[in-house]
C-alpha positions, 0 to 999 in steps of 0.5 A, a space after each residue: 462569436 468566432 468559429 472554435 465557441 460556435 462549435 464547442 456552443 454546438 456540441 454543448 447544445 447537443 449533448 444537452 449541456 447548453 444553458 439558457 442563456 448559451 441557447 438564446 446565443 445560439 440561436 441568435 447566430 442563427 437568425 444572423 445567417 440568414 443573409 450568408 453562409 455559416 458552418 458548424 464544425 464538431 468533430 466525428 464522422 457525422 456529416 454537416 448535413 447529419 449535424 444539421 438534421 440534429 440540431 434542427 430536431 433538438 431545436 424542435 424539442 426544445 420548443 415543443 412544436 409537435 405540428 412543425 416536427 412533422 415537416 420534413 426539412 433538409 440542410 444544404 452543405 452550409 446551414 442557412 438557419 433562417 429558413 428552420 427558424 421561419 418554420 418553428 415559428 421562433 422569433 428571431 431574437 436572442 435576450 439575456 440578462 446580464 444578472 438573473 437567470 432566466 425563469 422557464 417561459 413556453 416559446 408557443 405563447 401567443 398574443 392576440 392583436 399582434 402589431 406589425 412592423 414598421 415601413 419605408 413611410 415618410 411625407 416631403 412638405 414643400 416650401 409653398 405648402 403642399 405636400 408628398 406622400 413618398 411611400 406613394 410614389 413607384 420606382 420611376 415615377 417623378 413628381 413635380 412639387 413646387 421648386 423641387 422635384 421628386 424622383 424615385 431610382 431602381 433602388 427604391 431611394 427617392 432623389 431630390 432636385 432643384 426645379 426652380 432656379 429662381 427659389 430663394 435658397 434661404 427662404 425656402 426650406 423644405 421637411 421630410 417626416 417619418 411618423 412613428 413606425 415608419 423609415 426613408 432614404 434620401 439623397 438630397 440635391 447636392 448628393 448627400 444621402 440620408 437615412 431617416 428613422 423613425 419619427 424624424 424630420 430633416 429640414 433642409 433648403 430648395 438651394 444650398 448656399 453656394 459657400 455651405 450646406 446646412 440641414 435641421 435634423 429632429 429625431 435620428 439620422 444617418 448621413 453619407 455626406 457628398 463632396 461638393 465644390 464651390 466655384 474657386 474649387 473649395 470644399 463646402 462644408 455640410 452643416 447639421 443642427 439638432 435640438 442641442 448641437 451642430 456637427 461640422 463635416 466635408 465629406 463623412 459618414 455619420 449617425 445622430 441621434 437627438 430625442 431627447 432634449 438636451 442629449 445628441 449622440 453622434 457616432 462617426 464612421 468614417 472622416 472626421 467632424 467637429 461636434 459642438 453643443 449649440 450654447 457654448 462648451 467645448 467642441 470635439 473633433 471625432 476620429 472614425 470609430 468614436 462617439 459623441 455624447 452631449 448632455 446639458 451642454 457637456 460633451 463626452 467622447 467615448 468608442 463607439 459601438 458602432 453595430 447597436 448605434 447603426 443596427 435601425 438602418 440595417 433593419 435590426 435592432 441590437 441591445 448591448 446591455 440597454 436599459 428596458 426604459 430605452 428598449 422601450 423607447 424605441 419599440 414605441 417608435 417603430 411599433 407605433 405602441 404605447 407602453 406601460 411600465 413601473 418604473 422601477 423596470 426600466 432599470 432592467 438591462 437586457 442584450 440581444 438583437 432582432 430583426 425589426 422586420 419581425 412582429 411585436 409579439 416576437 420581440 414580447 416573446 423572447 424578452 419573457 424568456 428572461 423571466 423578468 418581465 411579463 406583457 398583455 397586449 391590447 389595441 396596441 397598448 402593451 402593459 408590462 407587469 
């Protein structure tokens, strides 16, 4: 949404002419401005502060939150809407269905037994059979774990360093696992940085082969591959093996998702990679902004929706015309819940964005605003009606 569209949408909202879909778009913009500055410019004699106050008051009236409406609030010259959303208890989501018009739903509906978001949780399983809870390490800690030394840096990244030069680099395989409701960022001994999404695992050797680096991924991860030269100054390739594909890189950034058997999606951010099905088939070279989708050993190359594909790494959910079935899978992994959904509901499509730091109830309440689904939440189980 560009500045002109934003100004026009805000003006329609203040006049009471905005549809519920347009209001959802405006609310989504508010939440996106939580990490930066944004301005709404509407022609007239009002100052930015006056416009901001009017917008805030109108949101309060729409939500009907009398208790919060009585609280004072002020705006700086540039509007920072995250505080307004927190005061309102509004759910930081925007969802709009792609076909049906939404039915009226109260924003203030609450869910008992709310579920909090996931966090930085992971376990390192060493080749010697030991385990280290990485989330228990404090900044500056150094832990000796067999042939690997675990160091937690000031920015919260766990750096893995080789401790034993005598350990066989092929047979000594370590594994980092994130549970449902967990994610983690690590730096491998070669300098490659890896962001693991929930319910994922990465297997890697204690020491990489001098001529080839290989790791094995199950789930989803974002890689920033460190460039490494061999003794004769040749680049050492980096290979990622997943359930259904092999990715060959030198130094690049990309995202890999392979939660479902027989299906892998690779989104390239920078550099270049070659993607090949494990059981034969045609390989494909990706350029930045492209995405490969391997299903049943067939490879398709499409233009990537990088914002959606990498949203989890930035701490967000971003859905672009995504099915309810796909959304449910992501919520189950991040919130560690079970969802009962009628089969004919799974094809419903939604678009929207939300911070992964929000409680589950925030997601469910805004999904209900579409009028297409209703939820019941009890003991980490969600039933869709």
